[in-house]
N, C-alpha and C positions, 0 to 999 in steps of 0.2 A: 258504444264500444270504448273500453278504457284505453287511455294513452299512457305510455310508459316513457320515462325519461331516464337517461343514464347520467348520473352525476358522480362527481368525485366524492369520496367519503369526507365528511366534515371533521371527523376526529383527527386530532393532531398525530402525526407520525412521531415515533420516539426520536429524540435528538441524539444522533450518534456522533456528533462532532467531539473531538478531543477537547476537553475543557479542564484546565488545571484546577479550577475551583469546584469541580464536581467529581470527587473520586468514585462515586457509585457508577456514574456513566462511564468513566474511564476504565473501571475494572471490567465492566461488561464488554466494552470494545476490546480491551486487552485480551480478555478470555476468548472472544470470538476470533480475533486476529491470531492468537497463539494456536488455537485448534486448526485454523485454516493453514497457517504457515507450516505447522508440523506435518499436516497432510501433504502439502505441496512439496516440502523438502523430501519427505519419504518417497513420494511418487516420482520426483523429477531429478533428484541429485545425481542419479546415475546416467541421465541423458546428457548428450553433448550438444544437442540442437537448442539454441535459445528460443526458436520459434515454437518448438514443442513445449518448452517450459512455460512460456507465457500463455499458451492456449489452455493450460490445465484449469479445470473448473475452480479450484481453490484460489488460484492466482487471480482469476477474473473476479471472484467474489471479494477478494482483498481490494482490488481496484475499486469495487463498488462501495467500499467503506469510505472512500474519498479522503478528505483532509484528515479525518480521524486516524487514518492508517499511516500517515507520513512519519510521525515520530517512532511508531512501532516498526515500520519497515526499516528506517535508518538504524534503530537499535539492532534489529535482526541482521542487517547488512554488516554492521560493525562486529557483532558477536559470532555470527555463523556463516557469513558470506551468502552466496546465492545470487542469482541473476535478477535483482530487484530494479535495475535501471529503467526498464520499460514502464513498470508500474509507477515509479517516481516521476518519470517524464509525463505520463498520461495524467496523473493526478495534479502535479504542480504546474505543468505547462512550461517548465524550464529544463535546460540541459547544460549543466555546468562542466561539461567535458573540457579537458585542457586543450587549448589551441596550439600550444607550443611544443607538444610532445605527442607521440603515438598514443592512440586511445586503446590501451591494454586494459584488461580487467582491473589490475591493480591501480592504474592511474585514474580510471573512471570511478572506481570505488572510493579512492581517496578524495576525489573532487566532490562526490556526493556527500561524504562525511564532513568535509569542510563546509560545504553549503549548508548542511543541516545544523552544524554548530553555529555558523554565522547567522542563521535564521532563528536560532533559539530552540530548535527541535530536539537537540541532544546536547 
């Protein structure tokens, strides 16, 4: 009787990390992000519930892009707004919310944009 083993594929998965030295990879990630972000904005910009926004399939797929998505999320947050805070926290493991003022959308947005600038993402 033959035996079967389940093994992981040995072929390398495509590198989807954002790499400033590889514009071809970056353009592919940028195109994927833009399509997902447009879908997400179109479907959720009318919603008031942040929990509904972050559960959207496109948003979850953007989180799946991991570190490659961070500069793109920050650009979108700067240019279009949107509730990107949860995705940024999930991917980066940080939360630069201001401790000395109320955490309004504007103050949290500004804190993330400052963090992104300080880290060299934007």
